[in-house]
C-alpha positions in Angstrom: -5.9 6.1 -29.7 -9.7 5.3 -28.4 -9.9 5.6 -24.9 -12.7 2.4 -23.6 -14.7 3.3 -20.9 -14.5 0.3 -18.0 -17.4 -0.3 -15.8 -15.9 -0.8 -12.2 -18.0 -2.7 -8.8 -17.0 -1.8 -5.5 -19.2 -2.4 -2.9 -20.1 -0.1 0.4 -17.5 -1.9 2.7 -14.6 -1.3 0.2 -15.2 1.9 -0.5 -15.2 2.8 2.9 -11.1 1.5 2.9 -8.8 0.4 5.9 -6.2 1.4 7.7 -2.9 0.0 8.0 0.1 1.5 10.0 2.5 -1.8 8.7 3.2 -3.2 5.4 5.1 -6.4 5.0 7.1 -7.0 1.4 7.2 -10.8 0.1 8.4 -11.9 -3.4 8.9 -14.4 -5.8 10.3 -14.0 -9.0 6.4 -14.1 -11.1 4.8 -11.4 -8.5 5.0 -9.2 -5.3 2.8 -9.5 -2.0 2.0 -6.9 -0.4 0.5 -7.5 2.8 -0.6 -4.9 5.1 -1.6 -4.6 8.9 -3.3 -2.2 11.3 -1.1 -3.1 14.5 -1.7 -1.7 18.1 0.3 -2.4 21.2 0.8 -6.3 21.6 -1.5 -7.2 18.9 -2.8 -6.3 15.4 -5.3 -6.4 12.3 -4.5 -8.2 8.8 -5.8 -5.6 6.4 -5.5 -6.6 2.7 -3.2 -8.8 0.7 -2.4 -7.0 -2.7 -0.6 -9.3 -5.4 0.9 -7.8 -8.2 3.8 -8.4 -10.8 7.3 -7.0 -11.1 5.3 -5.2 -14.5 3.0 -3.5 -12.4 4.2 -3.4 -9.2 7.0 -1.2 -10.9 3.8 1.7 -13.1 2.6 1.5 -9.0 5.8 3.1 -7.7 6.3 5.5 -10.3 2.9 6.7 -10.1 3.8 6.7 -6.0 6.5 8.9 -6.8 5.1 11.5 -9.1 1.7 11.9 -6.5 3.7 12.3 -3.3 5.5 14.8 -5.5 2.3 16.3 -6.6 1.4 16.7 -2.8 4.4 18.4 -1.4 4.3 20.4 -4.5 1.5 21.8 -3.1 1.4 20.5 1.0 5.0 21.4 1.7 7.6 18.4 2.2 6.7 15.0 4.1 8.4 14.3 7.5 9.4 10.4 7.5 7.6 8.4 10.1 9.9 6.8 12.5 10.7 3.1 11.9 8.6 1.2 14.9 11.2 0.5 18.1 11.8 -2.1 18.7 11.0 -3.6 15.4 7.8 -5.4 14.8 8.0 -9.2 14.0 5.1 -11.3 13.9 4.1 -14.4 15.7 3.2 -17.5 13.7 
């Protein structure tokens, strides 16, 4: 199969990235919605929303698992972070 080259554009702001320490997952039959937040104390900031088809989400989960294994084989096991206490809730 012939490889195609794809040109991707990104602004300087996009390349800086955003920090997130909380993620909320919503889904319908057609899509998964990943909302990322940065919560500090009693307030937070919405960072990003990613919308994926179920098939793409499954491929992404597999890619994350594969890369997590590579990371741990190189740098050692990762200790999972403790869940927030009390549990994070969102006010309308």
